[in-house]
C-alpha positions in Angstrom: 46.6 -32.6 15.6 46.4 -34.4 12.1 46.4 -32.0 9.0 42.7 -33.2 8.0 41.8 -31.9 11.7 43.4 -28.7 11.2 41.9 -28.2 7.6 38.3 -29.0 8.9 38.9 -26.5 11.8 40.2 -23.8 9.6 37.0 -24.3 7.3 34.8 -24.2 10.2 36.0 -20.9 11.8 35.9 -19.5 8.2 32.2 -20.5 8.0 31.4 -19.2 11.6 33.1 -15.8 10.5 30.9 -15.8 7.2 27.8 -16.5 9.3 28.7 -13.8 11.8 29.4 -11.5 8.8 25.8 -12.0 7.3 24.3 -11.3 10.5 26.0 -8.4 11.3 25.3 -7.1 7.8 21.6 -8.0 7.7 21.0 -6.3 11.3 22.7 -3.1 10.2 20.5 -3.0 7.3 17.3 -3.2 9.4 18.8 -0.4 11.7 19.5 1.7 8.8 16.3 1.2 7.4 14.8 2.2 11.0 16.8 5.4 11.0 15.7 5.9 7.2 12.2 6.5 8.9 13.6 9.6 11.0 11.2 12.3 9.7 13.7 14.9 10.5 15.5 16.0 7.5 19.4 15.1 7.2 19.3 13.6 10.7 18.4 10.3 8.6 21.4 10.8 6.7 23.8 11.3 9.6 22.2 8.4 11.1 22.6 5.8 8.6 26.5 6.9 8.3 26.5 6.2 12.1 24.9 2.8 11.6 27.5 2.2 8.7 30.5 3.1 10.9 29.2 0.6 13.4 29.0 -2.2 10.9 32.4 -2.0 9.7 33.6 -1.7 13.4 31.7 -5.1 14.1 33.1 -6.6 10.7 36.7 -5.7 11.5 36.2 -7.2 15.0 34.9 -10.6 13.5 37.8 -11.0 11.2 40.2 -9.9 13.7 41.1 -6.7 11.7 42.4 -3.1 13.7 39.5 -0.6 13.3 40.1 3.0 12.4 36.8 5.3 12.6 38.6 7.8 10.8 39.4 5.6 8.1 36.0 3.9 8.0 34.5 7.4 7.5 36.6 7.8 4.6 35.6 4.6 3.1 32.1 5.4 3.3 32.4 9.0 1.9 34.2 7.5 -0.7 32.0 4.6 -1.6 28.7 6.5 -1.4 30.1 9.8 -3.0 31.4 7.7 -6.1 28.1 6.4 -6.5 26.2 10.0 -6.6 24.0 9.2 -9.5 22.4 6.4 -7.2 22.5 8.1 -4.0 22.1 11.8 -5.2 18.1 11.7 -4.5 19.0 10.8 -0.8 19.5 14.3 0.5 16.7 15.6 -1.5 14.3 12.9 -0.2 15.6 13.5 3.3 14.7 17.3 2.8 11.6 16.5 1.1 10.2 15.1 4.6 9.9 18.5 5.8 6.9 18.9 3.5 3.9 18.0 5.9 2.2 14.7 4.9 3.1 14.4 1.3 6.7 15.1 1.5 7.2 12.6 4.5 5.1 9.9 2.5 7.0 10.3 -0.7 10.6 10.1 0.8 9.9 7.4 3.3 10.0 4.5 0.8 13.1 5.8 -1.2 15.2 6.7 1.9 14.3 3.6 3.6 15.3 1.3 0.8 18.4 3.4 -0.2 19.4 3.3 3.5 19.3 -0.7 3.6 20.9 -1.1 0.0 23.7 1.2 0.7 24.5 -0.4 3.9 24.2 -3.8 2.2 26.7 -2.7 -0.4 29.2 -1.3 2.2 28.8 -4.5 4.4 29.5 -6.7 1.5 32.6 -4.9 0.1 34.2 -4.5 3.6 33.1 -8.3 4.3 35.0 -9.4 1.2 38.0 -7.2 1.6 38.3 -8.6 5.3 37.9 -12.1 4.3 40.7 -12.0 1.6 43.2 -10.6 4.6 42.9 -7.0 4.0 42.8 -4.3 6.6 41.3 -0.6 7.1 44.2 1.1 5.1 44.4 -1.2 1.9 41.0 -1.1 0.6 41.2 -0.4 -3.1 38.4 2.2 -3.0 38.6 2.7 -6.8 37.9 -1.0 -7.8 35.4 -1.0 -4.6 33.4 1.9 -6.2 33.1 0.0 -9.3 31.3 -2.9 -7.6 29.3 -0.5 -5.1 26.6 0.1 -7.7 25.9 -3.3 -8.8 25.8 -4.0 -5.0 23.4 -1.5 -4.1 21.0 -3.1 -6.8 21.6 -6.4 -5.0 21.2 -4.4 -1.8 17.5 -3.0 -2.9 16.3 -6.6 -3.0 17.9 -7.8 0.2 16.4 -4.7 1.9 12.9 -5.3 0.7 13.3 -9.1 1.7 14.6 -7.9 5.2 11.7 -5.6 5.6 9.2 -8.1 4.7 10.8 -11.0 7.1 10.8 -8.1 9.9 6.9 -7.2 9.0 6.2 -11.2 9.1 5.0 -11.0 5.2 
């Protein structure tokens, strides 16, 4: 095989992995938003975490990285916990759902969008990390946390866009 053919093949494989990663992240954003609709306080928060764990597993598989659920849990807790000002409202929004009619309506929109936005942010951080040759054990959580808040803002827009696409708007 010539050098040019090998380079084209390598670029094609990378493009396929990028495409697969984006599709994985998008599917999990929608799943997390769906879980955000669960009207049972704190069950939605646990469900969003489960969706994010599954997303990291799928991204790891796509990039040929050995998956560790224990490490993935630690990463999610570190990232989301480090963004407490952004997500401090999520458990309260979840608990507000217990207030009949009004609480559920008020909490619904914030929980759904934050679920999608946080899933987007976790997904993009892990995607970039895996693309750069990283594994489950060598993510620099401190620098990832610095990017997390900005990615959440991007994720809010991505979540709204995906929500509109899914609803046919």
